[in-house]
N, C-alpha and C positions, 0 to 999 in steps of 0.2 A: 553664227557662221561656223565657228570651230567648237560649238557646244555639244556636238554629238559624241556619244560614248566612244566611238571608234577613235576619236582624236584625243579625248581626255585621258583615257586609261593608259595608253602608251606613254604619254607625257608624265603621268604620275609615277609610273614604273621606272622611268629613267631617273627621276629625282630621288628615289629611295636608295639608301645605302645598301651595299651587298651584305654586310654583317652588322648586326645590331648587338652592342655590348650592354649588358645589364649591369648596373652598379650593385654589387653585393651588399653594400651598406644600406641602400634604399630598401632592399628586400628584408633585411634584418629589422628595419624600422617598422615595416608593414606587419611583420610577424609579432612584434611587441606592442602593436597598437592596442589601446585599451578596449576591453570587451564591452559591447553595448549592453544596456540593461535587459533588453529582450533576449539577447543571445545568452547572457548570464542566467536568466530565468529558465530558458529552454535547457541549458546545460545542467542546471540544478535539478530540474524535473527528470531529465534522462538519468542522472546519477541516482536520484531517489528511486526511480522505477527499477533500475538495475539492482539496487540494494534490496528492495522488496522482493524482486524475483528470486534473488539468491536466498533470502530468508525463507520464502515459501518453499523453495526446493529443499532446503535443509530440514525444515519441519516435516515435509512430506517424506523425506528419506528416513527420518527418525520415527515416523508414524505418529507425530504429534498433530492433533486436530487443529484446524483453522480457528483463530480467535472468535470469529463470528459464530462458529458451530458451538463453541464452549459457552458463549453468551446466550445462545438460543437454548442450550440445555439448562442453564441456570434459570432463564425465564420460564421455560416449560415446567421445571421443578417447582418454582414458586406458584405457578398457575395450578398445577396439580394439588399442591398442598392447600391452596386457598379453596379450591373446589371441595376437597375432602373435609376441610375444617368448617365449612359453611360460612365463609367470609362474607358473602353477599348478604345473607340474612342477618348476620351480626352487625354489619355496617348499617344496614337499613334500620335495624332496631335501635342501635346506639346513635346513629346519625353522625358518626365520626370514626376515624381509624385508630383512635386512642386504645392502647392496651393490646394491639395486635402485634404478635411477635412469632417468629419461626425459629426453631432450633437449628443451629448450623449443621448438626449431624443429619437432620431431616432433609435440609436443602442439599447437602453434599450427597446423601444417599439417593435422592431422586435424580439429581443431575448425573451421577455416576450411572444409574440405571438407564437414563436417556442416552448417554454417550456409548456405553458398552453394549447394552442389549438392543437398542433401537438403531443406533448409528454405526455399530460395528467397530468402534475404536477399542484398541487393546487396553486392558485395565490399568497397567502401569502408566501409559501415556495419558489416559483420561484423568487419572488421579493427579498426575504432575501438572497437567494443563489447568484443571479446576483449582488446585491449590495456588498456582501462580496467579490466575485470574482473580481469585478472591483475596489475594494479598496475604495468604497464609504462609508463604515461603518466599525466598529471594528469587528474583528474576534470573533466568539463566543467560 
């Protein structure tokens, strides 16, 4: 009978107080509520992504190549040296990788050539990145 919205809504509005006071202590408790596991994980991922963005921007500003580019240059250098040295035939003949070694100067030279001449990285930055990646100097 009195279930129509026209009768219910005015009745509810009359029962509501004019001013609602919020307890500041209850708000403080909500703010200090423990962070859930998924919220903490999401925050940690956002923080890590922001750190990586800042690190990449710093490297770009200094002209330092990306780590994956340095690793690709090292891999390309090893591949080129293997091809020139006849690695495939030697391994096929020996049936093992025993006794195969490359000089560090040869690897560095080929990787520098890859970075500087083929990838357009400045020589001082290429040298610094290669030395750091190969563990021949302290990390900056």
